[in-house]
Structures are given as C-alpha cells and as structure tokens.
Phi, psi and omega in degrees: 000133177217180187293331182289317179297324180288321174301320177295320176294315181287329171298311176306318183297315182294321182290332184256005182248141176292137182285138181248170181278000179224166178281107182285146168296151174250123181247151174252131178241131177240142172242143187245163170222157174059039179246124174270098184282349172291339179265114184304333181292336179262000176275159181251130170198089185213164182245158182226134176265110185280155177284332193248357192068186182245016173081009171205167177287133176270125185270123184240128177251153179240130173255107198228144164276177182302334180288329182263344192297313183301314181296320184292325181297333181291333183226331187290160179281333173205142176237122181251111184279160183301329178296337180254014178301323184300330179302334185268014168292333177291116186297326177297312182293321180292317175297320178297318180296316183300320189276347188267346183231150184279318184222155180232127171270149176226140176283130192302311189285358179234025177298326174299321177292319175302317178298318184290322187273324184240354188303315183292346177260324180271330182302304181301338178267002182057039182246002178297143176305138195223126180297327177303322177278345185078028183256009169251122191236145167300157184305322186261002186291146169305137179260326187304315181295327175290315180305313185294318178297324179297335180297338182242016184259140170227156183240138181253122183226126172214098183233335180252329179229151181282058178202160175213145179232126188229134173291132181231004177160199175210165181305327184291344185272160176291151182303312186296330176290318177299314181295319174303313179295319179299318178295323178296315179295311183305309187296322180290319180294315178305318186292327182274353181279141185299326181244023179048232185304334181296332180276354184266124181266299177218162178223136180228159167243150184207142169271167187306315187242034181238170173276152176296153174237125183281141175267116183284000000 
C-alpha cells in the first residue's frame, strides 16, 4: 500500500458517493485470512495514536469517585459520580449513555462498582474503561493528558470475525492528513498480525453512508 493507491481509492470513493449534508467519517476496513480467532494470541485488540486526529471531537465520559470528579469536570464531556450510578439501573438511560460517548474513563479503586453498574452496557460495545487504553486512572491522577490523547486515539478490534473497521478521518480533512492516518493504521495492523501481510486479505475505504471501495 502506498500514497498513490490510496489517492486513487479516495478519489473513487468521493466520485461514487452521494454528497450528504454533514461531513461523513472515513473508515478503513480490513478483512483477514488464516486467523484463528479462538486463540487469544491471534485476536486483535490494541489502540493507535494518530498524527492527525479523526476530523471531529471525540466525546469522553468519566465514571468517577469524589477524588477524580473535580479533575474530570475540567475536561471531560460528562462526569458521572458514584452517587449517581443508581440512575443507570434504568436500561434506557444506560444504553443512551453508552451510545453517546466514544470513551469512558474509570477511577481505579471503584472499578468493581463501575463494572457492576455499567459493564453489561459498555462491555458489548468495547467501551469499558481499559488499562490497555490508559482509561483507568488513580483518583488524583491528571485527566487532561488522557483526554487529549483520546482525541487522536482509535482502537482496532478483531475478536469474533476476521475483519476490523477503524475510523481514519472525515470528509472535512485534507487528503494528505487522511492518507497519513491510513498508513499509520495499516502499518500498525500489519505489525500486530501473526503472519503480517500473509494474514491480510483485502483493505477498503468507506464513508459513513457509502459502499466500500477496495484499495488495490
């Protein structure tokens, strides 16, 4: 994969996609072969820090005890304190919360309570606070550096099916910024595959509301 093949695929994507009234996200889709996903060692679950961000604000929620709440309120889009956890026993409220935010921070010493209150809603969406992402924090830890890093963080997951879909930008971004993100993600995915390029079947680019275009 190189810049010229990506330019060609992105041009085809723009030409064959209906113009929308909003800036659509651009996704990179991988399909894999010869991966034994029953073996945890061959599953993919890792994060990547992009150079360019994804062209929109990433929404971050904090699930906090009193120690973390003040720092989290300075930067996070919403802070839910331990005292308000019971509100989310209502499935409708919990599902709405899970769908409204990209990442969730959790205070380390109350993680069992966070798991009990939110695990069944955040877990299936791969949004539970996670040490791999650095989203589980000590109560007094600075929150702003984590928040800022998450603005440029994407996650690659392939555990149940031999494919992964990753946001790499938006229509509002410059083409060279999107290409830079695509190459960053592509190189990291290849690095994490047990047989590297031999495990890669196809790569596609896709807008939010378009059909995928294969990257040759």
